[in-house]
C-alpha positions as CSV (number, residue, x, y, z in Angstrom):
1,M,20.9,-10.9,28.2
2,H,18.6,-13.1,29.8
3,S,14.8,-12.8,30.0
4,D,12.2,-15.3,33.3
5,T,9.6,-14.8,30.6
6,D,8.8,-18.3,28.8
7,P,8.6,-16.9,25.0
8,K,6.1,-19.0,24.3
9,A,3.7,-17.8,27.2
10,A,4.9,-14.5,26.3
11,L,3.8,-14.9,22.5
12,K,0.1,-16.2,24.2
13,A,-0.3,-13.1,26.0
14,L,0.3,-10.8,23.1
15,R,-1.8,-12.8,20.8
16,H,-4.4,-12.5,23.9
17,Q,-3.6,-8.8,23.9
18,R,-4.6,-8.1,20.2
19,R,-7.2,-10.3,19.9
20,E,-10.0,-7.4,19.2
21,S,-7.3,-6.2,16.3
22,I,-6.5,-9.3,14.7
23,L,-10.0,-10.1,14.9
24,R,-11.0,-7.0,13.0
25,A,-8.5,-6.9,10.4
26,T,-9.3,-10.5,9.6
27,A,-13.0,-9.1,9.1
28,A,-12.0,-6.4,7.2
29,V,-10.0,-8.6,5.0
30,K,-12.6,-10.7,4.8
31,T,-15.1,-7.9,3.5
32,Q,-12.7,-6.4,0.9
33,R,-12.3,-9.9,-0.6
34,K,-16.2,-9.8,-1.1
35,T,-16.3,-6.6,-2.6
36,L,-13.8,-6.9,-5.3
37,T,-15.3,-10.1,-6.2
38,A,-18.8,-8.4,-6.6
39,I,-17.2,-5.6,-8.8
40,K,-15.3,-8.6,-10.8
41,E,-18.5,-10.4,-11.2
42,R,-20.3,-7.5,-12.7
43,L,-17.5,-6.6,-14.9
44,A,-16.9,-10.3,-16.4
45,M,-20.7,-10.0,-17.8
46,G,-19.2,-6.3,-20.0
47,A,-18.2,-2.9,-19.6
48,A,-19.6,-0.9,-16.7
49,T,-20.3,2.6,-15.3
50,V,-19.8,3.4,-11.7
51,P,-22.9,3.3,-11.1
52,E,-23.9,0.4,-12.8
53,I,-21.3,-1.5,-10.7
54,A,-22.9,-0.5,-7.7
55,E,-26.5,-0.7,-8.5
56,H,-25.3,-4.3,-9.1
57,T,-23.6,-4.8,-6.3
58,G,-25.8,-2.9,-4.0
59,M,-22.7,-0.7,-2.7
60,P,-22.4,3.2,-2.4
61,T,-20.5,4.5,-5.5
62,D,-17.9,6.4,-3.7
63,R,-17.1,2.7,-2.4
64,V,-16.8,1.4,-6.0
65,L,-15.2,4.3,-7.1
66,W,-12.5,3.7,-4.3
67,F,-12.3,0.1,-5.6
68,L,-12.4,0.8,-9.4
69,A,-9.3,3.6,-8.7
70,T,-7.2,0.9,-6.8
71,M,-7.8,-1.9,-9.6
72,K,-6.8,1.3,-12.2
73,K,-3.9,1.8,-10.3
74,Y,-2.7,-1.6,-10.2
75,G,-3.6,-2.6,-13.8
76,Q,-6.7,-5.0,-13.5
77,I,-8.6,-2.7,-15.2
78,V,-8.9,-0.3,-17.7
79,E,-11.1,2.8,-18.9
80,D,-13.0,1.2,-21.8
81,G,-14.3,4.5,-23.4
82,K,-17.7,6.9,-21.9
83,D,-20.9,6.6,-21.2
84,G,-22.7,10.2,-21.1
85,G,-20.7,11.4,-18.4
86,Y,-19.2,8.6,-16.9
87,Y,-16.0,5.9,-18.1
88,R,-17.0,2.6,-18.7
89,Y,-14.4,0.0,-17.2
90,T,-13.7,-3.5,-18.0
91,M,-11.5,-6.1,-16.5
92,A,-7.6,-5.6,-18.0
93,S,-7.3,-9.4,-19.6
94,T,-10.2,-8.8,-21.6
95,H,-9.5,-5.6,-23.1
96,A,-7.9,-5.9,-26.4
């Protein structure tokens, strides 16, 4: 099967066509990295609850909770007791 379309030109056209979605995805990844960094920086200071992390990072508690649930799922953090009605979380590498 032979195509008259130049493969390089086809790739260039595809990149141009998808430019906006690529830029949105890149921005989302950058935001997620910043969020994870902010949460990890707070947890490096010691165990913390969702409201404490939210206050420190300036993020809504639901967003912090979503990230903590994901981090817990992948073994990056662990629960470190309770403080009132909230679990305290710490980095898994610092938990003995």
